N, C-alpha and C positions, 0 to 999 in steps of 0.2 A: 438864225435859231429856229424858228418857225418857216420858214418856208423849206429848211434841211429836212425840218417829222414831216412836215407837210408831203416833201415830192419822195421817200422813203415809204409812208403809205401809200403813197399812188401808187410807189409802184409793186410796192406789197399786194396792192388790189388787182393791178397788169398783170403779174405773176402768175395770181391765183386764178384767174379770170381766162389765163393762159396756159395753166395746166387743165383745168375744167376740161375747157375744150379739148386739149389731146388725149385726155383721158376719154369723155364722149365718143372721139372719133376713131379710137383704136379699142374702145371694149368691146365689140363683134369677134375682133381680129385677137383677140385675148381668149376670148369664151370657146372661139374656134380652136385655138390652137388647144387649150383647156382639153376639147373634148378630143382631138386627134391624136393628144401627150397620152391622157389618162385611159382610154377605152381604145380609139383609135381609128385611122383615118380608111376613105372611099376607099382606097387600096386594099385595108386590111379585112372591111366591112363595106363590100359595094352597097348593099342596101341604105344606106348612110347618106347616098348620095342618087337614091330614085325614089320616084314615085308614082301615083298611080296611072298607066299611058293611056287608058280608056275606059270607057262606060257602055256596062255587057246589061241589057233591059231582056229578062226573061219572061217568058210571056203564059208560056206552058212548061213543067217540066216531062220529059220522063216516062211515063204512063207505063210501058211497058218495064222497062228496068225497076221503076217506082215497086211493080209487083212480085218483086223478085229478091226484095227486101230481106232483113230479119229484122222483127221489133227490139228493140234493148231500153231498160228501164231502172234508172239508178235515181238515189234519194231525189236528186235535187232537177232533172232533164232526163228525156223521153227520147227518144229516134229511131229512126229504122236506119239500120247502114247491110254492108255486103255481107254475104256468108264468105267462111276465111280469115276475118279481119278480127282480130283480137282488141275491144270496143275496151275501153278504160275510163271511166267519171275523177277529173282532176278539180283542184283549188286553186286558183289564184295563189294564192300566197306559197304557192308547190312551186319551184321551175322544172315544171316538168319533165322538161325537152333538156335541160342541161348537166341531169344528174343522171349519170352513165347507168347505176345503180339503178334508175329506176325505167331506165328504156329497154323496150322490149325488141328484139329481135323479130323480123320478118312483117306479114302487114300490118300494121294497129293505128288505132284510130283513138285521139285522147279527146275528148269532150267537157265543158264547165259551163256554168251559164252563173251569171249575176244580175241581181236587181235594176229597174230602170235608177239611174244620176248613180252609182254605183260609184264610177270611176268620179262623180263631181262632188259625192262623200270624203273617197279616202283621199284623195289630193281637191284637201278648199283650198287653197292659196289659186290653183288654178282657175277655181268656181269665180272668185274674184275677179278672174280678168275679164268674164262676162262669158265666159264659155259655158253653154250647157250641153247637157245630156250626154250619154254615152256615144251615141251620133258622131256630136261634132268634135267629141275627145278624140274617136280611132280614126276620124277625115285630118283631123289635125295632126296626127301621130303619123300616119302614114306620108304625106305630106311632106315632112319633114327631111331637111338636105342638110348635112354640113355644112355647104356654101351660103344657104342663107338664115344664118343666124346674128341675130341683129339682138338680139337681149335674152334674159334668162329666160323666161315663156319658150322663146326656139328654142333655146339648150336643154331645154327640160323634157322636149318632145324628142327629141335627137336620142335623148339617152334613154327616154320610154322608148321608145322605137328599138332601140337593140338590145333591149331587156326584154319586152314582147315576143319579137319574132322569134322563133324555134327555128330548128333544122332546115335550112332550104337545099342541102346539096350544095352547088357551086352557085354562092351568088353574082356569080359574072352571069349566068345565062338566063336568072331566074325574071319571074315576070308579074307585075303586077296590074289589078285592076280592080274596079269600082264597079257593083253590081247593082240592082233594082230588082226585086221580083215584086208578086202581088205585094203582100205581109211582109214583108225585111229589105232589108238593104244592107249591103256593106261591104267588104273589099278581102281580094283573093290573094296571097302570093305563092306565085308556083312552080315548079319547076320541072320539064318534062326530061329521064332520062334515059337511058340505054336499059335499064335494071328497076331501076326505082324511081316513084315520082312523090312529090312533096306538094301536098298543098296545105297554108296555113290560112285558115277561115275566120275573118273577126264578120259579126254576125249580129245585128239589130231587129227587131222584130217593130210593129209599130206601136205597142208600148211602151217601146226604149229601152225592153229586157236586151240582158246581151249574150251573146253567146261563143264561144272560141271553139273551133275544132279545127284542128293538127290531125293531116290523114299522111301517113309513113306509106305507102304505096308497091311494097315489095313484089315484083312482078310487073311494075309498071301495067297495070290492065285499068287505070282508071286516067278517066279525060274530066273536063271541065264539066260536059251535060250529066256526068255520074256523080258527079260533087254537087254541082247545083242539087240534082233529085234529094241526095241526101239532106244538105240544105232546109231544104224545102220541109223535112219532118221534125225540125228541130221544136221539141216544145218543152219549155220551163212546169216543173211545177211546185211553184214555192206562189 
């Protein structure tokens, strides 16, 4: 009787260990399936399989182009921008690029800023994973890929990548780059089209302040040189 009881207990523990091992090994696939089913696959949302392809170092901006820009001042941020653009300050709580009633036609620039450690305070669970500062948060977000999901943190950054990336036109032709300037660094998603160019810029200055600059360039007049020049003028007023 005791031997039978012992054998039953042994089988139970072996089954439990085997089940835990199966769950552990299949957990990444479960997370990936969840993301692809609930949000979208790489075929539907190509940025889920994209990461920065190169790093650009900006030694100096185009001073001639800088001289022709127009100043804009808002309660939280100021910048210089090209003539002919509708420049709008937004808040991160508003999904400004996905609400059609808020999207302006023509050439438009959306800008917002958030203080140092904003994302760490907004997502304290991420902070517990040892992630520090707005730059590191955005670096993990930009590098996130569906195919590289191995845990909940990876899944979180893939989801946030979908949330934080605005309209880029045809994502299949979009590019991602990392950049460094004298007093700021960050990432740009861009897409050049025949009629419209798109630029999605995540910028962090040396103080850790975060800026988001989204440019819908109707008329396709701007290139990366011009956008880097605009980025160099971003200043927080808080």
